[in-house]
TORRO-124874 format. One line per field, with one value per residue (C-alpha): residue in one letter; x negated, y, z. Coordinates in nm, 3 decimals. Layout:
roro	A:... $
c1	X:... $
c2	Y:... $
c3	Z:... $
END
This chain:
roro	M:K:L:F:I:K:G:T:M:V:L:I:L:A:A:F:L:G:E:L:A:E:F:F:T:N:M:I:L:A:R:E:L:G:E:G:G:M:G:Q:Y:M:T:I:L:P:L:I:F:L:I:M:M:L:A:S:F:E:L:P:V:S:L:S:R:L:V:A:E:K:D:A:S:Y:H:Q:K:I:L:R:D:V:L:H:L:T:I:I:L:T:S:V:L:L:I:L:V:A:L:I:I:P:N:V:S:I:F:Q:D:Y:H:P:L:L:K:W:I:V:L:A:M:I:P:L:M:S:F:T:S:V:A:R:G:Y:F:M:G:K:H:H:M:G:K:I:A:A:A:N:L:F:R:R:L:V:Q:L:L:L:L:A:A:V:Y:Q:F:F:E:F:E:R:S:T:A:V:L:V:A:F:I:T:L:A:A:S:E:L:V:V:F:V:Y:L:F:H:L:F:L:L:N:Y:Q:N:L:K:R:L:P:N:K:T:V:D:K:M:E:I:R:K:N:L:L:A:I:S:G:P:T:T:A:L:R:I:F:H:S:L:T:H:A:A:Q:P:F:L:I:K:A:A:I:I:H:A:G:V:P:P:E:A:A:N:E:Q:F:G:M:L:A:G:V:A:M:T:I:G:F:F:P:A:F:I:A:H:S:F:T:I:V:L:I:P:T:V:A:K:H:H:A:S:G:E:L:E:K:L:Q:K:L:L:Q:H:V:L:L:L:T:L:F:Y:G:V:P:A:V:G:I:F:Y:F:F:A:E:P:L:T:N:L:F:F:H:S:N:N:A:S:Y:F:L:Q:I:L:W:P:Y:F:L:L:H:F:F:V:I:P:M:Q:A:Y:L:L:G:L:G:L:V:K:D:A:L:Y:H:T:F:W:A:T:I:V:S:F:I:T:I:Y:L:L:G:S:R:P:E:W:Q:M:S:G:V:I:I:G:M:N:T:G:T:V:L:L:T:L:M:H:F:L:T:V:C:K:K:I:G:V:E:W:P:V:R:T:T:E:R:K:V $
c1	0.000:-0.289:-0.436:-0.096:-0.049:-0.406:-0.383:-0.041:-0.150:-0.449:-0.225:0.045:-0.203:-0.355:-0.015:0.120:-0.160:-0.101:0.270:0.196:-0.024:0.252:0.505:0.289:0.219:0.591:0.635:0.367:0.525:0.871:0.748:0.527:0.754:1.088:1.414:1.412:1.045:1.087:1.378:1.164:0.874:1.096:1.268:0.951:0.775:0.967:0.878:0.509:0.530:0.681:0.377:0.141:0.327:0.281:-0.089:-0.118:0.030:0.138:-0.212:-0.208:0.076:-0.032:-0.407:-0.358:-0.148:-0.403:-0.699:-0.512:-0.425:-0.766:-1.094:-1.369:-1.575:-1.320:-1.304:-1.589:-1.446:-1.097:-1.212:-1.421:-1.128:-0.894:-1.129:-1.145:-0.766:-0.736:-0.962:-0.745:-0.414:-0.536:-0.655:-0.321:-0.123:-0.337:-0.269:0.105:0.149:-0.059:0.176:0.502:0.457:0.459:0.803:0.954:1.167:1.146:0.771:0.845:0.978:0.643:0.290:0.118:-0.176:0.053:0.041:-0.338:-0.331:-0.096:-0.324:-0.631:-0.457:-0.386:-0.737:-0.784:-0.468:-0.548:-0.891:-0.795:-0.519:-0.775:-0.966:-0.645:-0.531:-0.864:-0.888:-0.523:-0.582:-0.893:-0.700:-0.947:-0.668:-0.904:-1.020:-0.661:-0.561:-0.855:-0.778:-0.413:-0.514:-0.776:-0.521:-0.278:-0.542:-0.719:-0.394:-0.295:-0.631:-0.649:-0.294:-0.346:-0.671:-0.550:-0.216:-0.386:-0.625:-0.429:-0.085:0.082:0.398:0.637:0.519:0.153:0.229:0.402:0.103:-0.135:0.069:0.012:-0.358:-0.407:-0.220:-0.459:-0.760:-0.645:-0.617:-0.970:-1.104:-0.926:-1.066:-1.425:-1.391:-1.215:-1.381:-1.727:-1.655:-1.507:-1.824:-2.037:-1.820:-1.830:-2.211:-2.208:-1.983:-2.250:-2.481:-2.230:-2.172:-1.902:-1.648:-1.504:-1.138:-0.978:-0.921:-0.577:-0.478:-0.581:-0.388:-0.089:-0.085:-0.126:0.143:0.380:0.377:0.294:0.547:0.866:0.726:0.643:0.994:1.131:0.918:0.998:1.368:1.322:1.116:1.353:1.650:1.462:1.364:1.727:1.881:1.802:1.979:2.277:2.317:2.290:2.534:2.785:2.790:2.782:3.091:3.244:3.201:2.858:2.656:2.342:2.094:2.275:2.277:1.899:1.854:2.082:1.888:1.565:1.698:1.816:1.496:1.237:1.369:1.623:1.447:1.104:1.219:1.431:1.163:0.891:0.903:0.893:0.514:0.567:0.777:0.518:0.243:0.440:0.462:0.089:0.021:0.336:0.286:-0.044:0.057:0.393:0.232:-0.028:0.230:0.460:0.180:0.104:0.472:0.463:0.835:0.839:0.573:0.777:1.085:0.900:0.733:1.072:1.211:0.916:0.941:1.316:1.285:1.002:1.204:1.505:1.280:1.157:1.440:1.735:1.560:1.426:1.764:1.909:1.652:1.724:2.098:2.095:1.801:1.875:1.895:1.559:1.387:1.517:1.449:1.080:1.131:1.431:1.692:1.978:2.291:2.319:1.981:2.066:2.406:2.245:1.999:2.276:2.501:2.206:2.126:2.255:2.044:1.726:1.786:1.869:1.571:1.344:1.473:1.484:1.115:0.966:1.236:1.148:0.784:0.906:1.080:0.763:0.553:0.796:0.784:1.148:1.072:1.366:1.603:1.463:1.516:1.877:1.957:1.811:1.995:2.341:2.292:2.179:2.475:2.719:2.533:2.521:2.888:2.989:2.757:2.915:3.278:3.268:3.005:3.195:3.507:3.532:3.633:3.331:3.035:2.703:2.887:3.019:2.668:2.533:2.819:2.719:2.356:2.457:2.685:2.410:2.169:2.418:2.466:2.091:2.014:2.272:2.156:1.787:1.854:2.078:1.840:1.536:1.725:1.843:1.492:1.315:1.593:1.760:2.132:2.412:2.480:2.102:1.921:1.644:1.628:1.342:1.403:1.088:1.015 $
c2	0.000:0.238:0.177:0.245:0.573:0.691:0.617:0.778:1.097:1.137:1.092:1.324:1.607:1.577:1.528:1.841:2.047:1.872:1.947:2.314:2.311:2.135:2.391:2.682:2.495:2.474:2.840:2.933:2.706:2.851:3.207:3.140:2.900:3.063:2.875:2.724:2.625:2.475:2.269:2.152:2.062:1.869:1.686:1.522:1.475:1.157:0.990:1.069:0.937:0.618:0.568:0.643:0.395:0.126:0.214:0.154:-0.199:-0.153:-0.254:-0.028:-0.240:-0.590:-0.544:-0.378:-0.674:-0.923:-0.741:-0.702:-1.073:-1.212:-1.216:-0.976:-1.269:-1.313:-0.945:-0.934:-1.220:-1.071:-0.727:-0.864:-1.059:-0.761:-0.534:-0.784:-0.807:-0.426:-0.385:-0.626:-0.475:-0.116:-0.197:-0.353:-0.062:0.197:0.028:-0.003:0.356:0.488:0.306:0.395:0.763:0.902:0.742:0.884:1.177:1.373:1.426:1.610:1.902:1.952:2.054:1.782:1.760:1.634:1.281:1.271:1.396:1.113:0.856:0.993:0.961:0.586:0.449:0.708:0.589:0.219:0.219:0.469:0.226:-0.050:0.179:0.290:-0.067:-0.170:0.125:0.086:-0.280:-0.189:0.089:0.353:0.610:0.907:0.838:0.803:1.125:1.318:1.194:1.297:1.641:1.691:1.614:1.881:2.146:2.104:2.144:2.450:2.624:2.551:2.673:2.990:3.067:2.991:3.171:3.467:3.536:3.418:3.465:3.177:3.115:2.866:2.546:2.621:2.718:2.382:2.205:2.389:2.261:1.901:1.963:2.075:1.762:1.543:1.733:1.669:1.295:1.302:1.451:1.182:0.909:1.036:1.064:0.734:0.512:0.635:0.538:0.209:0.118:0.196:-0.034:-0.301:-0.295:-0.336:-0.641:-0.812:-0.813:-1.005:-1.382:-1.442:-1.716:-1.806:-1.791:-1.954:-1.693:-1.825:-1.814:-1.448:-1.356:-1.558:-1.378:-1.039:-1.099:-1.240:-0.895:-0.669:-0.830:-0.763:-0.437:-0.314:-0.411:-0.209:0.091:0.060:0.062:0.352:0.547:0.470:0.593:0.909:0.960:0.911:1.114:1.461:1.367:1.215:1.523:1.762:1.553:1.548:1.923:2.004:1.781:1.987:2.302:2.435:2.566:2.359:2.635:2.702:2.326:2.317:2.612:2.459:2.134:2.331:2.492:2.155:1.959:2.236:2.440:2.256:1.918:2.073:2.239:1.949:1.685:1.895:1.696:1.365:1.373:1.226:0.940:0.871:0.872:0.604:0.404:0.392:0.254:0.042:-0.194:-0.353:-0.331:-0.503:-0.761:-0.846:-0.883:-1.079:-1.319:-1.373:-1.422:-1.129:-1.057:-0.841:-0.608:-0.569:-0.475:-0.217:-0.074:-0.027:0.150:0.389:0.471:0.537:0.757:0.959:1.000:1.122:1.356:1.547:1.480:1.639:1.972:1.985:1.956:2.199:2.459:2.391:2.433:2.755:2.921:2.802:3.148:3.291:2.960:2.937:3.307:3.221:3.065:3.236:3.484:3.244:3.167:2.834:2.710:2.785:2.616:2.307:2.289:2.311:2.036:1.802:1.770:1.407:1.311:1.449:1.322:0.967:0.952:1.024:0.690:0.505:0.560:0.384:0.115:0.029:0.000:-0.236:-0.450:-0.464:-0.556:-0.836:-0.968:-0.873:-0.701:-0.859:-0.733:-0.381:-0.412:-0.533:-0.255:0.011:-0.132:-0.129:0.207:0.361:0.216:0.360:0.692:0.730:0.640:0.889:1.158:1.136:1.096:1.393:1.604:1.599:1.745:2.123:2.192:2.000:2.031:2.035:1.988:1.657:1.559:1.618:1.424:1.130:1.162:1.169:0.866:0.650:0.739:0.645:0.303:0.247:0.341:0.100:-0.193:-0.139:-0.100:-0.403:-0.627:-0.526:-0.577:-0.922:-1.029:-0.928:-1.044:-0.718:-0.762:-0.519:-0.406:-0.358:-0.659:-0.876:-1.244:-1.490:-1.619:-1.677:-1.450 $
c3	0.000:0.079:-0.266:-0.424:-0.234:-0.299:-0.672:-0.696:-0.521:-0.754:-1.057:-0.921:-0.861:-1.207:-1.367:-1.195:-1.346:-1.678:-1.669:-1.600:-1.909:-2.107:-1.982:-2.103:-2.427:-2.503:-2.409:-2.664:-2.926:-2.864:-2.906:-3.208:-3.398:-3.315:-3.270:-3.619:-3.608:-3.262:-3.390:-3.683:-3.450:-3.209:-3.495:-3.632:-3.296:-3.192:-3.524:-3.473:-3.117:-3.259:-3.484:-3.194:-2.975:-3.241:-3.250:-2.875:-2.909:-2.543:-2.437:-2.128:-1.988:-2.094:-2.038:-1.698:-1.581:-1.711:-1.552:-1.220:-1.207:-1.315:-1.126:-1.246:-1.377:-1.658:-1.760:-2.014:-2.217:-2.197:-2.312:-2.597:-2.738:-2.686:-2.882:-3.170:-3.173:-3.162:-3.466:-3.666:-3.560:-3.615:-3.967:-4.057:-3.910:-4.092:-4.426:-4.359:-4.242:-4.535:-4.774:-4.597:-4.500:-4.858:-4.905:-4.584:-4.695:-4.370:-4.419:-4.745:-4.541:-4.366:-4.466:-4.677:-4.433:-4.156:-4.304:-4.276:-3.919:-3.824:-3.990:-3.810:-3.472:-3.512:-3.435:-3.160:-2.987:-3.036:-2.875:-2.606:-2.507:-2.444:-2.208:-2.034:-1.980:-1.830:-1.590:-1.486:-1.405:-1.201:-1.022:-1.144:-1.140:-1.125:-1.481:-1.605:-1.426:-1.572:-1.924:-1.897:-1.771:-2.044:-2.314:-2.194:-2.124:-2.458:-2.653:-2.446:-2.488:-2.861:-2.922:-2.721:-2.904:-3.257:-3.229:-3.061:-3.347:-3.653:-3.805:-3.991:-4.186:-4.027:-4.203:-4.130:-3.770:-3.717:-3.873:-3.637:-3.341:-3.456:-3.526:-3.165:-3.051:-3.255:-3.119:-2.762:-2.835:-2.977:-2.652:-2.448:-2.675:-2.638:-2.259:-2.183:-2.439:-2.338:-1.974:-2.093:-2.285:-1.978:-1.766:-2.035:-2.032:-1.653:-1.684:-1.895:-1.592:-1.381:-1.384:-1.642:-1.687:-2.023:-2.106:-2.406:-2.676:-2.759:-2.392:-2.370:-2.683:-2.569:-2.233:-2.398:-2.658:-2.396:-2.239:-2.534:-2.769:-2.571:-2.431:-2.781:-2.892:-2.600:-2.687:-3.059:-2.983:-2.742:-2.996:-3.283:-3.084:-2.987:-3.350:-3.460:-3.179:-3.329:-3.652:-3.466:-3.248:-3.542:-3.749:-3.464:-3.400:-3.773:-3.808:-3.527:-3.735:-3.636:-3.938:-4.017:-3.927:-3.599:-3.527:-3.578:-3.341:-3.076:-3.090:-3.058:-2.740:-2.606:-2.679:-2.664:-2.371:-2.153:-2.179:-2.125:-1.802:-1.680:-1.729:-1.567:-1.236:-1.428:-1.401:-1.053:-1.193:-1.465:-1.201:-1.013:-1.335:-1.400:-1.052:-1.019:-1.314:-1.197:-0.828:-0.878:-1.109:-0.844:-0.562:-0.791:-0.890:-0.518:-0.428:-0.181:-0.177:0.135:-0.008:-0.326:-0.124:0.084:-0.225:-0.393:-0.085:-0.074:-0.444:-0.428:-0.118:-0.270:-0.591:-0.392:-0.195:-0.500:-0.748:-0.565:-0.487:-0.844:-1.015:-0.759:-0.866:-1.234:-1.179:-0.975:-1.151:-1.504:-1.661:-1.541:-1.620:-1.977:-2.036:-2.012:-2.356:-2.518:-2.401:-2.465:-2.266:-2.447:-2.322:-1.957:-1.994:-2.148:-1.858:-1.598:-1.732:-1.797:-1.423:-1.393:-1.696:-1.539:-1.185:-1.290:-1.526:-1.231:-1.092:-1.425:-1.507:-1.200:-1.203:-1.562:-1.451:-1.177:-1.438:-1.649:-1.348:-1.261:-1.616:-1.683:-2.012:-2.192:-1.923:-1.966:-2.342:-2.307:-2.060:-2.289:-2.590:-2.430:-2.259:-2.590:-2.781:-2.526:-2.524:-2.903:-2.948:-2.680:-2.822:-3.166:-3.054:-2.817:-2.995:-3.324:-3.162:-3.222:-2.862:-2.722:-2.961:-2.765:-2.433:-2.566:-2.677:-2.326:-2.166:-2.387:-2.280:-1.913:-1.958:-2.108:-1.828:-1.556:-1.714:-1.760:-1.399:-1.258:-1.472:-1.388:-1.017:-0.976:-1.175:-0.969:-0.642:-0.749:-0.855:-0.533:-0.299:-0.192:-0.123:-0.040:0.225:0.238:0.374:0.240:0.174:0.194:-0.155:-0.359:-0.654 $
END
């Protein structure tokens, strides 16, 4: 528990500073790109994140579990085979993306160089993921925290410098935003992979045990396969969500340009502010996956129950005050980006969405640590179906419009939270009214 708390506190501190940098980054983007440019930026961003997620192959999750569960004498062999596998998978993905991107119509609306930036980010993300997975499994959370902070600070400083000294038309300004994102990933790659290689060299000096290559790949794919499917589905739905929301409110009578601006305020302003405290939840996630996996492998049911209680109480402790501040101070907060009544209204009625996501993020990490990846995928699938149907049915009504969209988003999050929570409780032996059982994991 001490290791969990120490690692979490390091990550929370660095993530807080990183979120401040992200907050200022989005303020700069909002002012430089305008409402229309911000909507354009936020529309393509989920699709790029989908490609980057595929490039990671979910190695931070699967490798961290494998490293946490295995003795250090096996680590050199594991890492060597993982690097070989990463080279193969990265090469295949690069070829596929290079062939597919020119045929994706949405990229035609952006600067031609954006395609090359996306391709350049693929190997950076792949090999950085190997380093992340290893350091997560070894509980070297300081390195992970520093990398996350560097990424945010580099993008902020580059954006501030470039936009300060140069003027761009909208398409070029959006391209510059993605160039700074790629540059920040390059800095993280250089930092983490350099440390990873140093650690790898040290492992060669230790007594090493061999592990069957097929066993390693089987263990990795048993986790990475379903987890990647979960993330693909999650990324696809996030990539599709902007178009669904715009289609719904356009059907309700909102002009296309106004729909783009409203989505820009929703995704670029309200969501940026509302998810600001989520750095705490994501810090829990990084530490929870290897910690839960280790306790689960040892059959330590009581420790899993206590860990869940601590995480939920800490989430309640910061989540409720955070959404209270967002609700009562929505107007001054959103005015930091745009002077818009719509943005402050969106922020206020999204409070259930934000609060419940603060719980969903660590509970999903709990499911991954327990090996319940398929359950997490099923939950996300059904919650998304319900959310999307509700978004379109209510958002396309003239009297509801964006209010109906947000009701649909809130509805899906309520369902997802309940399914995650009940599944975790059942797996680790928590019953209601609250008491624990001695059932084995």
